[in-house]
C-alpha positions in Angstrom: -17.0 1.1 -24.7 -20.1 -0.2 -26.6 -22.3 0.6 -23.6 -21.1 4.1 -23.4 -21.4 4.7 -27.2 -25.0 3.3 -27.0 -25.9 6.4 -24.8 -25.0 8.8 -27.9 -25.7 6.5 -31.0 -29.4 5.5 -30.9 -32.6 6.3 -32.3 -33.7 8.3 -29.4 -30.9 10.8 -29.8 -32.4 11.9 -33.2 -36.0 11.4 -32.4 -36.4 12.8 -28.9 -36.3 16.5 -28.3 -33.4 17.6 -25.9 -32.4 13.9 -25.5 -30.6 13.7 -22.1 -27.0 12.1 -22.2 -26.5 12.1 -18.3 -28.9 12.0 -15.5 -28.0 15.4 -14.2 -29.8 17.1 -17.1 -26.8 19.5 -18.1 -25.9 17.5 -21.1 -28.3 16.7 -23.8 -28.6 16.9 -27.4 -29.4 20.5 -28.2 -32.4 21.3 -30.6 -30.8 23.8 -32.8 -29.3 24.1 -36.4 -27.1 27.3 -36.5 -23.5 27.0 -35.7 -23.7 29.9 -33.3 -26.5 28.1 -31.3 -24.3 25.1 -31.0 -21.4 27.2 -29.7 -23.7 29.0 -27.2 -24.8 25.6 -25.9 -21.1 24.4 -25.6 -20.1 27.6 -23.7 -23.0 27.0 -21.2 -21.5 23.6 -20.2 -19.6 23.4 -16.9 -15.9 23.8 -17.1 -15.4 20.8 -15.0 -17.3 17.7 -16.2 -18.7 15.4 -13.6 -17.7 11.7 -13.6 -21.1 10.5 -14.7 -20.6 12.3 -18.0 -18.0 9.5 -18.7 -20.1 6.6 -17.3 -18.3 6.7 -14.0 -19.4 6.8 -10.3 -19.3 10.1 -8.5 -16.7 8.6 -6.2 -14.3 8.7 -9.1 -13.8 12.5 -8.4 -12.3 11.4 -5.0 -9.6 9.2 -6.6 -8.9 11.8 -9.3 -8.4 14.6 -6.6 -6.1 12.4 -4.6 -3.9 11.6 -7.5 -3.9 15.2 -8.6 -2.8 16.2 -5.3 -0.1 13.5 -5.1 1.2 14.5 -8.4 1.2 18.2 -7.4 3.3 17.5 -4.2 5.6 15.2 -6.0 6.3 17.8 -8.8 6.9 20.5 -6.1 9.4 18.3 -4.3 11.1 17.6 -7.7 11.8 21.4 -8.1 14.0 21.4 -4.9 17.5 22.4 -5.7 19.9 19.4 -5.9 22.7 21.6 -4.4 22.6 23.4 -1.2 24.1 26.7 -0.4 27.9 27.1 0.2 28.9 25.9 3.6 25.9 23.6 4.1 25.8 19.8 3.5 25.6 18.7 -0.1 22.7 16.6 -1.5 25.1 13.6 -1.9 26.3 13.8 1.6 22.9 14.2 3.0 21.6 11.2 1.1 24.5 9.2 2.2 23.9 10.1 5.7 20.3 9.1 5.4 21.1 5.7 3.8 23.6 5.1 6.5 20.9 5.9 9.2 18.3 3.6 7.6 20.9 0.8 7.4 21.7 1.2 11.1 18.1 1.0 12.0 17.2 -2.1 10.0 17.9 -5.3 11.9 19.6 -8.3 10.4 17.6 -10.8 8.2 15.7 -13.5 9.7 17.5 -16.9 10.1 15.1 -19.1 8.0 16.8 -22.4 9.4 16.2 -21.2 13.0 12.6 -20.4 12.1 12.0 -23.6 10.5 13.4 -25.4 13.5 11.3 -23.6 16.1 8.2 -23.4 13.9 8.0 -26.7 11.9 5.0 -27.3 9.6 2.4 -28.9 11.7 -1.1 -30.0 10.6 -2.7 -28.7 13.8 -0.9 -25.3 13.7 -1.1 -23.6 10.3 0.2 -20.2 12.0 3.8 -21.7 11.8 3.3 -21.9 8.1 2.0 -18.2 8.1 5.0 -17.1 10.0 7.5 -18.9 7.8 6.0 -17.3 4.7 6.0 -13.8 6.3 9.8 -14.0 7.3 10.6 -15.0 3.7 8.7 -12.1 2.3 10.3 -9.5 4.8 13.8 -11.1 4.0 13.2 -10.3 0.4 12.0 -6.7 1.0 14.9 -5.9 3.5 17.4 -7.5 1.0 16.1 -5.0 -1.7 16.3 -2.0 0.7 19.8 -2.9 2.1 21.4 -3.7 -1.4 19.9 -0.5 -3.0 21.2 1.7 -0.2 24.7 0.1 -0.1 25.0 0.2 -3.8 23.9 3.9 -3.7 26.5 4.9 -1.2 29.1 3.2 -3.5 27.8 5.0 -6.4 28.1 8.4 -4.8 31.8 7.6 -4.0 32.4 6.5 -7.7 33.0 3.0 -6.7 30.1 1.5 -8.9 28.1 3.0 -11.8 25.1 5.2 -11.1 22.4 3.6 -13.1 18.9 4.6 -13.6 17.6 2.5 -10.6 20.1 4.1 -8.3 19.3 7.6 -9.5 15.7 7.0 -8.8 16.6 5.8 -5.2 18.8 9.0 -4.7 16.0 11.3 -5.9 13.5 9.6 -3.7 15.7 9.7 -0.6 16.4 13.5 -1.3 12.8 14.4 -1.2 11.7 11.8 1.5 9.7 9.6 -0.9 9.7 5.7 -0.8 11.5 4.5 -4.1 9.5 2.6 -6.6 12.0 -0.3 -6.5 11.2 -0.8 -2.8 7.6 -0.5 -3.3 7.7 -3.3 -6.0 8.8 -5.7 -3.3 6.9 -4.2 -0.5 3.5 -4.5 1.3 1.1 -1.8 0.2 1.9 1.4 1.9 1.3 5.1 1.3 3.6 6.4 3.9 6.4 8.8 3.2 10.0 7.7 3.6 10.5 8.3 7.4 7.1 6.8 8.4 7.7 4.0 6.1 11.1 2.9 7.6 9.7 3.5 11.2 6.7 1.1 10.3 9.0 -1.4 8.7 11.4 -1.7 11.7 8.3 -2.1 14.1 7.0 -4.9 11.9 10.5 -6.6 11.8 10.9 -6.3 15.7 7.3 -7.7 16.1 8.3 -10.9 14.2 11.6 -11.1 16.0 9.7 -11.1 19.4 7.4 -13.8 18.0 10.4 -16.0 16.8 12.5 -15.5 19.9 9.6 -16.4 22.3 9.0 -19.6 20.4 5.2 -19.1 20.6 2.7 -17.1 18.6 1.5 -13.9 20.6 -1.9 -13.6 22.2 -2.7 -10.4 20.2 -1.6 -10.5 16.5 -0.8 -7.1 15.1 -2.9 -7.6 12.0 -1.5 -4.5 10.2 2.0 -5.9 10.6 1.5 -8.9 8.4 2.9 -8.6 4.8 0.2 -10.8 3.4 -2.8 -10.5 5.9 -5.0 -13.1 4.1 -2.4 -15.8 5.1 -3.0 -15.0 8.8 -6.8 -15.2 8.3 -6.6 -18.5 6.5 -4.3 -20.0 9.2 -6.7 -19.0 11.9 -9.5 -20.6 10.0 -7.6 -23.7 9.4 -6.6 -24.3 13.1 -10.2 -23.9 14.2 -11.5 -26.2 11.4 -8.8 -28.9 12.2 -9.3 -28.7 16.0 -13.0 -29.0 16.0 -13.2 -31.0 12.8 -15.4 -28.6 10.8 -15.2 -28.2 7.1 -13.3 -24.9 6.5 -15.7 -23.8 3.8 -18.5 -23.8 6.4 -16.6 -21.4 8.7 -17.0 -17.6 8.9 -15.6 -14.9 11.0 -17.4 -13.3 13.9 -16.0 -10.1 15.4 -16.0 -8.7 19.2 -14.7 -5.4 19.6 -12.5 -5.3 22.8 -11.9 -2.2 24.9 -8.4 -0.9 25.6 -6.4 -3.4 23.6 -2.8 -2.1 23.1 -1.1 -4.1 20.2 1.8 -5.9 21.7 3.6 -9.2 21.0 3.7 -11.6 23.8 5.1 -15.2 24.5 2.0 -17.0 25.7 -1.1 -18.3 24.0 -3.9 -20.8 24.6 -3.0 -23.1 21.8 -3.9 -23.4 18.1 -7.6 -23.5 17.1 -8.7 -20.9 19.8 -9.8 -17.4 18.9 -7.4 -15.1 17.3 -7.2 -11.7 18.7 -6.1 -9.1 16.2 -4.9 -5.6 17.0 -3.8 -2.6 15.1 -7.1 -2.1 13.1 -8.3 1.4 12.5 -11.7 2.7 11.2 -12.0 5.7 8.9 -15.3 7.4 9.2 -16.7 8.4 5.8 
């Protein structure tokens, strides 16, 4: 705040004629004394101020526009009627059907004892530790999703109290939005509800394939990790321990490979070899 105020409160603001406040040249200290002249200068300013007026980078406009668009769509969805026309499915019945569909799609939680037995903590293979941490995180997420949906269905039937959290879940399901209570326990995601559930199921199925095969996959779906940094750390640790190199001296080198289709397979060359990630996407600016 002091740095921003120093742009306006300094000796040059009173001594220099038309002292510029921003680099664009549109904002400056007007050289006038009459009230009408000040008002005319204010009227000549742009209706929408640029980010640099507030000491921000021009890219701040992108974030602002995205937030405004998201808020606009959210508010439009909130205006949808809670009740449908006569003869059609009510909102309560529609939400309950959707909740049941989601519950049917989600696989059971990971058996931590089975995972710990198949993938013990080994010095030479840190990927086992990464897998165990991932299934714990996904178990916590699926528990939040399943319990909220089950309690919501009970609340709609009047078996439990419809509290504020369940009302929020109900409203989000009704408009196809991921509830905030899910996102608090979730990996970062901007997907709508339908795409979010499909993505979550695909992630869970990928880890189930890994666990059932008993071996890490040849191609790691890097986008499917809850905490991607743990995978990168495990890959570095495996290489460092195999070749006895200090891990702080290691760095990643990348080779783009053609026609890699992300899949989970049951064979690998062993810990410490190269890790092949799939599922990366590049957005051109």
